[in-house]
C-alpha positions as CSV (number, residue, x, y, z in Angstrom):
1,M,85.6,64.9,63.3
2,K,81.9,64.8,64.4
3,K,82.6,67.1,67.4
4,K,84.4,69.8,65.3
5,P,81.2,71.7,64.1
6,A,79.9,71.8,67.6
7,K,83.2,73.0,68.8
8,D,83.3,75.8,66.1
9,V,79.8,76.9,67.1
10,E,80.8,77.0,70.8
11,Q,83.9,79.1,69.9
12,S,82.0,81.6,67.8
13,L,79.3,82.0,70.5
14,G,82.0,82.4,73.0
15,L,83.6,85.2,70.9
16,V,80.2,87.0,70.4
17,K,79.6,86.7,74.1
18,F,83.0,88.1,75.0
19,I,82.4,91.1,72.6
20,S,78.9,91.7,74.1
21,W,80.2,91.6,77.7
22,S,83.2,93.8,76.8
23,S,80.8,96.4,75.3
24,L,78.7,96.3,78.5
25,A,81.9,96.8,80.6
26,F,82.9,99.7,78.4
27,I,79.5,101.4,78.7
28,L,79.4,100.8,82.4
29,L,82.9,102.3,82.9
30,I,82.1,105.4,80.9
31,N,78.8,106.0,82.6
32,L,80.4,105.2,86.0
33,F,83.1,107.7,85.4
34,L,80.6,110.4,84.4
35,S,78.4,109.7,87.3
36,I,81.3,109.8,89.8
37,F,82.5,113.1,88.2
38,L,79.1,114.7,88.5
39,S,78.4,113.4,92.0
40,N,81.8,114.5,93.3
41,Y,81.3,117.9,91.8
42,G,77.9,118.2,93.5
43,R,79.4,116.9,96.8
44,Q,82.2,119.5,96.7
45,E,79.7,122.3,96.1
46,V,77.5,121.2,99.0
47,L,80.6,120.8,101.3
48,S,81.8,124.2,100.3
49,K,78.5,125.6,101.4
50,Q,78.8,123.7,104.7
51,K,82.2,125.3,105.2
52,E,80.8,128.7,104.5
53,F,78.1,128.2,107.2
54,A,80.8,126.9,109.5
55,R,82.9,130.1,108.9
56,L,79.8,132.3,109.6
57,L,79.2,130.3,112.8
58,A,82.9,130.8,113.9
59,E,82.8,134.5,113.0
60,N,79.5,135.0,114.9
61,L,80.9,133.1,117.9
62,N,84.1,135.2,117.8
63,H,81.9,138.3,117.8
64,Q,79.7,137.2,120.6
65,I,82.6,136.1,122.8
66,Y,84.3,139.4,122.2
67,Q,81.3,141.6,122.8
68,R,79.5,139.7,125.5
69,F,82.5,138.2,127.4
70,T,85.9,139.6,126.6
71,L,85.1,143.3,126.8
72,P,82.9,143.1,129.9
73,T,85.5,140.8,131.6
74,V,88.4,143.1,130.9
75,L,86.4,146.1,132.1
76,G,85.2,144.4,135.2
77,F,88.1,142.2,136.2
78,G,91.0,143.8,134.4
79,R,92.0,140.6,132.7
80,V,90.6,137.3,131.5
81,E,91.1,134.4,133.9
82,L,88.9,131.5,133.2
83,Q,90.0,129.8,136.4
84,Q,87.6,132.2,138.1
85,P,84.1,130.5,138.2
86,A,82.3,133.7,137.5
87,Q,84.2,134.3,134.3
88,Y,84.0,130.7,133.2
89,E,80.2,130.6,133.7
90,Q,79.7,133.8,131.7
91,L,81.8,132.4,128.8
92,E,79.8,129.2,128.9
93,K,76.5,131.1,128.7
94,V,77.7,133.1,125.7
95,I,78.9,130.0,123.9
96,T,75.8,127.9,124.7
97,S,73.4,130.5,123.5
98,T,75.4,131.1,120.3
99,I,75.9,127.5,119.2
100,H,72.4,126.4,120.0
101,S,70.7,124.4,117.2
102,F,73.9,124.3,115.1
103,H,74.6,120.5,115.8
104,V,77.8,121.3,117.6
105,M,79.2,118.1,119.1
106,E,82.2,119.7,120.8
107,L,83.9,123.1,121.2
108,R,87.3,123.9,122.5
109,I,89.3,127.1,123.0
110,Y,93.1,126.8,123.0
111,D,95.4,129.5,124.6
112,F,98.9,130.4,123.6
113,E,100.4,127.7,125.8
114,K,98.5,125.2,123.6
115,R,96.4,124.3,126.6
116,I,92.6,123.8,126.4
117,S,91.3,126.8,128.4
118,Y,87.6,126.0,127.6
119,A,85.8,122.8,126.4
120,T,82.3,121.5,126.3
121,E,83.8,118.3,127.7
122,K,84.9,119.5,131.1
123,D,87.4,116.8,131.6
124,L,89.6,118.3,128.8
125,I,90.0,121.7,130.5
126,G,93.6,122.4,131.3
127,Q,94.9,119.5,129.2
128,T,97.7,119.8,126.6
129,G,98.8,117.7,123.7
130,Y,95.5,118.0,121.7
131,T,96.6,120.7,119.3
132,G,97.1,119.5,115.8
133,E,99.0,121.2,112.9
134,A,95.9,123.2,112.0
135,V,95.6,124.7,115.5
136,V,99.3,125.7,115.5
137,E,99.0,127.4,112.1
138,A,95.8,129.2,113.2
139,M,97.7,130.5,116.3
140,D,100.9,131.5,114.6
141,Q,99.6,132.6,111.2
142,G,95.9,133.3,111.7
143,K,94.8,130.7,109.2
144,S,91.4,129.1,109.3
145,D,90.9,125.4,108.4
146,F,88.0,123.2,107.7
147,Q,88.2,119.4,107.9
148,V,85.4,116.9,106.8
149,L,86.0,113.6,108.6
150,S,84.0,110.5,107.7
151,R,84.2,107.2,109.6
152,S,83.3,105.1,106.5
153,G,85.0,107.1,103.7
154,A,83.4,108.1,100.4
155,L,82.6,104.6,99.2
156,G,81.5,103.4,102.6
157,G,79.1,106.3,102.9
158,I,77.4,105.3,99.7
159,L,77.0,101.7,101.0
160,D,75.9,102.8,104.5
161,F,72.1,103.2,104.3
162,N,71.6,103.7,108.0
163,P,74.4,106.0,109.2
164,Q,74.7,106.7,112.9
165,A,74.9,110.2,114.4
166,G,78.4,111.5,114.2
167,S,79.4,109.4,111.2
168,V,80.4,112.6,109.3
169,I,81.8,115.6,111.2
170,L,83.0,119.1,110.1
171,R,85.9,120.4,112.2
172,T,86.5,124.1,112.0
173,I,89.7,125.7,113.2
174,Y,89.3,129.5,113.6
175,P,91.6,132.1,115.2
176,L,89.8,133.9,118.0
177,R,90.6,137.7,117.5
178,T,89.8,141.0,119.1
179,E,87.5,143.2,117.1
180,R,88.9,146.6,118.4
181,P,91.8,147.5,120.7
182,L,91.4,146.5,124.3
183,S,93.7,149.3,125.4
184,S,95.1,152.5,124.0
185,G,97.9,151.9,121.5
186,A,97.0,148.2,121.0
187,P,96.2,147.0,117.5
188,A,92.8,145.5,116.5
189,G,92.5,141.9,115.3
190,V,94.9,140.5,117.8
191,I,94.7,136.7,118.2
192,M,93.5,135.7,121.7
193,G,93.3,132.0,121.1
194,V,92.0,129.4,118.7
195,L,88.5,128.0,118.4
196,E,88.0,124.4,117.4
197,I,84.3,123.6,116.6
198,T,83.2,120.0,115.8
199,Q,79.8,119.8,114.1
200,D,77.7,116.7,113.2
201,I,76.8,117.1,109.5
202,T,75.7,113.5,109.0
203,D,72.2,114.4,108.0
204,D,73.3,117.0,105.5
205,Y,76.1,114.7,104.2
206,Q,73.5,112.0,103.8
207,K,71.6,114.1,101.4
208,I,74.7,114.4,99.2
209,V,75.2,110.6,99.4
210,N,71.6,110.1,98.3
211,F,72.2,112.4,95.4
212,Q,75.3,110.4,94.4
213,R,73.3,107.2,94.6
214,I,70.6,108.6,92.3
215,I,73.3,109.6,89.8
216,I,75.1,106.2,89.9
217,L,71.8,104.3,89.8
218,S,70.6,106.4,86.8
219,A,73.9,105.8,85.0
220,G,73.7,102.0,85.7
221,A,70.1,101.9,84.5
222,S,70.9,103.7,81.3
223,S,73.8,101.3,80.7
224,L,71.6,98.3,81.2
225,A,69.0,99.8,78.9
226,L,71.5,100.3,76.2
227,F,72.8,96.8,76.7
228,F,69.4,95.1,77.0
229,S,68.8,94.2,73.4
230,L,72.2,92.7,72.9
231,S,72.2,90.8,76.2
232,M,68.7,89.4,75.6
233,I,69.9,87.9,72.3
234,M,73.0,86.5,73.8
235,R,71.2,85.1,76.8
236,R,68.8,83.4,74.5
237,A,71.6,82.0,72.3
238,G,73.5,80.9,75.4
239,R,70.5,79.2,76.9
240,I,69.8,77.3,73.6
241,N,73.4,76.3,73.3
242,A,73.8,75.3,76.9
243,Q,70.5,73.3,76.7
244,R,71.7,71.5,73.7
245,I,75.1,70.7,75.2
246,Q,73.4,69.5,78.4
247,E,70.9,67.3,76.5
248,R,73.8,65.8,74.5
249,E,75.9,65.1,77.6
250,A,72.9,63.8,79.5
251,L,72.1,61.5,76.5
252,E,75.6,60.2,76.4
253,R,75.7,59.6,80.1
254,E,72.4,57.8,79.9
255,L,73.5,55.7,77.0
256,Q,76.7,54.7,78.8
257,Q,74.9,54.0,82.0
258,Q,72.3,51.9,80.2
259,E,75.0,49.9,78.4
260,K,76.8,49.3,81.7
261,L,73.7,48.3,83.5
262,A,72.4,46.2,80.6
263,G,75.7,44.3,80.6
264,M,75.7,44.0,84.4
265,G,72.1,42.9,84.4
266,R,72.8,40.1,82.0
267,V,75.7,38.9,84.1
268,V,73.7,39.2,87.3
269,A,70.7,37.5,85.8
270,G,72.9,34.6,84.8
271,I,74.5,34.4,88.2
272,A,71.2,34.7,90.0
273,H,69.6,32.0,87.8
274,E,72.5,29.6,88.2
275,I,73.5,30.3,91.9
276,R,70.6,31.8,93.8
277,N,68.3,28.8,94.1
278,P,70.9,26.1,94.8
279,L,72.7,28.6,97.1
280,G,69.5,29.1,99.1
281,I,69.1,25.3,99.5
282,I,72.8,25.0,100.6
283,R,72.4,27.8,103.1
284,S,69.2,26.5,104.7
285,S,70.4,22.9,104.7
286,A,73.7,24.0,106.3
287,E,71.9,26.0,108.9
288,L,69.6,23.1,109.8
289,L,72.5,20.6,110.0
290,L,74.6,23.1,112.1
291,K,71.8,23.5,114.7
292,K,71.5,19.7,115.0
293,A,75.3,19.2,115.2
294,Q,75.7,21.9,117.8
295,G,73.0,20.3,119.9
296,T,74.8,16.9,119.9
297,N,78.4,18.2,120.0
298,D,79.1,16.7,116.6
299,P,82.7,17.1,115.6
300,N,81.6,18.1,112.1
301,S,79.9,21.3,113.5
302,R,83.0,23.4,112.5
303,I,82.8,22.3,108.9
304,L,79.0,22.9,108.8
305,A,79.6,26.4,110.4
306,A,82.1,27.2,107.7
307,I,79.7,26.1,104.9
308,F,76.9,28.2,106.5
309,D,79.1,31.3,106.8
310,E,80.5,31.0,103.3
311,S,77.0,30.5,101.9
312,K,75.8,33.7,103.7
313,R,78.8,35.6,102.3
314,L,78.2,34.4,98.8
315,S,74.5,35.3,99.1
316,K,75.4,38.8,100.2
317,T,77.7,39.1,97.1
318,V,74.9,38.1,94.8
319,G,72.7,40.6,96.6
320,D,75.2,43.4,96.1
321,F,75.4,42.6,92.4
322,L,71.7,42.8,92.1
323,D,71.4,46.0,94.1
324,Y,74.0,47.8,92.0
325,A,72.9,46.5,88.6
326,R,69.2,47.1,89.3
327,P,68.9,50.1,91.6
328,K,65.6,50.7,93.2
329,T,63.7,53.9,92.4
330,P,63.6,55.7,95.7
331,R,60.4,56.9,97.3
332,Q,60.0,60.6,98.3
333,D,58.6,60.3,101.7
334,D,59.1,62.5,104.8
335,V,61.8,60.7,106.7
336,N,63.3,61.4,110.1
337,L,67.1,61.1,109.6
338,S,67.7,60.9,113.4
339,A,65.4,57.8,113.6
340,I,67.4,56.1,110.9
341,L,70.7,56.9,112.8
342,D,69.2,55.5,116.0
343,Q,68.0,52.4,114.3
344,V,71.5,51.7,112.7
345,L,73.3,52.3,116.0
346,A,70.8,50.1,117.9
347,F,71.4,47.2,115.5
348,L,75.2,47.6,115.6
349,E,75.3,48.2,119.4
350,S,76.6,44.7,120.2
351,K,79.3,45.1,117.6
352,C,80.4,48.4,119.0
353,E,80.7,46.9,122.5
354,E,82.6,43.9,121.1
355,H,85.3,46.1,119.6
356,G,85.3,48.7,122.4
357,V,83.9,51.5,120.3
358,T,82.3,54.5,122.0
359,V,79.6,56.4,120.0
360,T,78.9,60.1,120.1
361,R,75.5,61.2,118.8
362,G,75.5,64.9,117.8
363,Y,72.1,65.3,116.3
364,D,68.6,66.5,117.2
365,A,65.6,64.2,117.7
366,D,63.8,65.4,114.6
367,I,65.8,65.9,111.4
368,P,63.4,65.9,108.4
369,V,64.7,64.8,104.9
370,K,62.9,63.6,101.8
371,G,63.6,60.1,100.6
372,D,63.3,56.3,100.9
373,K,63.7,55.2,104.5
374,D,64.9,51.7,103.6
375,L,67.5,52.9,101.1
376,L,68.8,55.6,103.4
377,Y,69.0,53.1,106.2
378,R,71.1,50.8,104.0
379,A,73.4,53.7,103.0
380,V,74.0,54.8,106.6
381,Y,74.4,51.1,107.7
382,N,77.0,50.4,105.1
383,I,79.1,53.5,106.1
384,V,78.8,52.8,109.9
385,G,79.5,49.0,109.2
386,N,82.6,49.9,107.2
387,A,83.8,52.2,110.0
388,L,83.4,49.4,112.6
389,D,85.2,46.9,110.4
390,A,88.1,49.4,109.8
391,M,88.5,50.1,113.5
392,S,88.3,46.4,114.4
393,Q,91.3,45.7,112.1
394,A,93.4,48.3,114.0
395,P,92.7,47.9,117.7
396,R,94.3,50.3,120.2
397,P,94.5,50.2,124.0
398,E,92.4,53.3,124.7
399,G,89.6,52.0,122.4
400,H,88.0,53.6,119.3
401,H,85.5,56.3,118.9
402,L,82.7,56.8,116.4
403,S,81.0,60.1,115.9
404,L,77.7,60.9,114.1
405,Q,77.1,64.6,113.7
406,V,74.3,66.4,111.8
407,S,74.5,70.1,111.0
408,Q,72.3,72.5,109.0
409,P,74.4,74.5,106.5
410,A,72.7,76.9,104.1
411,D,72.6,74.3,101.2
412,G,71.0,71.4,103.1
413,T,71.4,68.8,105.9
414,L,74.9,67.5,106.4
415,L,75.5,64.1,108.1
416,T,79.2,63.5,109.1
417,I,80.3,60.1,110.2
418,A,83.9,60.0,111.6
419,D,85.9,57.2,113.1
420,T,89.4,56.7,114.6
421,G,90.4,53.9,112.3
422,P,93.2,54.0,109.8
423,G,91.3,56.2,107.4
424,F,91.3,56.3,103.6
425,D,94.5,55.8,101.7
426,P,95.1,59.1,99.9
427,R,96.1,57.1,96.8
428,H,92.8,55.3,96.7
429,K,90.4,57.9,98.2
430,D,89.0,59.0,94.8
431,K,88.6,55.4,93.5
432,A,86.9,54.1,96.7
433,P,83.3,54.7,95.4
434,D,84.0,53.1,92.0
435,P,82.3,49.7,91.5
436,F,84.5,46.6,92.1
437,F,87.3,48.6,93.7
438,T,88.2,47.2,97.1
439,T,91.2,46.9,99.4
440,K,89.6,44.0,101.4
441,D,90.5,40.4,100.7
442,T,86.8,39.3,100.8
443,G,85.1,42.5,99.6
444,T,83.1,42.9,96.4
445,G,83.9,46.6,96.0
446,L,80.2,47.5,95.7
447,G,79.5,48.8,99.2
448,L,80.4,52.5,98.6
449,A,79.2,52.3,95.0
450,I,75.8,51.3,96.2
451,V,75.8,54.1,98.8
452,K,76.8,56.6,96.1
453,N,74.0,55.4,93.9
454,I,71.5,55.7,96.7
455,L,72.6,59.2,97.6
456,E,72.6,60.3,93.9
457,S,69.0,59.0,93.5
458,H,68.1,61.3,96.5
459,N,70.0,64.3,94.9
460,A,72.5,64.0,97.8
461,T,76.3,64.1,97.6
462,L,78.9,61.8,99.1
463,T,82.3,63.1,100.2
464,L,85.1,60.9,101.5
465,D,87.9,62.4,103.5
466,N,90.1,61.9,106.6
467,T,90.0,63.6,110.0
468,E,92.8,65.6,111.4
469,T,93.7,62.6,113.6
470,G,93.8,60.3,110.6
471,G,90.5,58.5,110.9
472,A,88.0,58.3,108.1
473,K,85.3,61.0,107.6
474,V,82.3,60.5,105.4
475,E,79.9,63.4,104.7
476,M,76.4,63.0,103.2
477,L,74.8,66.3,102.1
478,F,71.0,66.0,101.7
479,P,69.0,68.8,100.0
480,R,66.5,70.7,102.1
481,P,63.0,69.1,102.0
């Protein structure tokens, strides 16, 4: 019942937020529609002007070819034969002087056999199979056609702020006609061939795109201005609400953690008070007696060794309880993560050799992170030690492999420790970091819990997974220093 008012407030704020964002979406859609309509209208007007200029260029080129090439050639040679070098050179001079400074990328002339009789690209001369539907219509019906081709499309052009030359082209298909009869009795306006002119209009088209951007940005800015007052109120209300929820949740978590740690602290304090001092005496005494017994080949040395080993294990258990119940506040020093990895591997080198484990080091010599060197060493040591223990329990003839890799993703420094052991049981993987959860007969279930606490105190994250081959994979993601 206590949470109902807070829940009602959250629902009402959510409704207001939904209405405000819906109104913003509506305003944006209306303004976006108007801006697209206006910008497309302007684009069509400018492109129509470009097509008119292209028509004038084609008409002028038709006139120049007829006056300066067709008539003189017919009078001088009797007929047009572009296979003759003299005629071809004369036509090329006429065309080059006419299309100069008009950004013409390519020009072709098709004859009635749909063959390219002239082209600025010499390799195409004499080729067939390049005539499209527009060329055929121009040849048969005398129709002109204008095609605007863009590599990126309309939306892509708006997003392309550095277009390359030739990104937008205007292709003009124009029937090449006679202006007056070439012989007595022949009609004027006879189609002699088809012109295909390809112009680069990228610069002019970019001006249209800039105009569209201005309209769209203006519409967006006006929408944001209309929505500003409402959004400011909603953002403030949302921040206050979110802050209160976070504070409440943080307080609840803190209280729960404090209660847990307080209860654990009382238990551990009692254990430490009752066990630690006598356990230390037992351990040191057993170690002293063991050394003497081993020197004299005393038959009781096995019993003394067992006492010494069990006292060490019990001491470690008490230490784990203390470390979990009373976590140390980490320092925030500049730490070289690679030095910690080298130190851990050097300490466990003999254990790796004992179990036939080869180690791959995939990290640089200097990997800076912020944190407590001792705590980070313990976290890495626990993970590597667990990996070696798991691999030792599942020997294989070809031996095992341990990999330590460090990468630098955008969100921090990622340490990946992978082995070839049995891996995590999918049923227990999520519970593995929980305190007191263990699948070992002699484990306390605090190893991964301590590692998780250490990493969380460093604002780092711990991820447990399995490799593709089935081994365990542990990832530690540290924030950038």
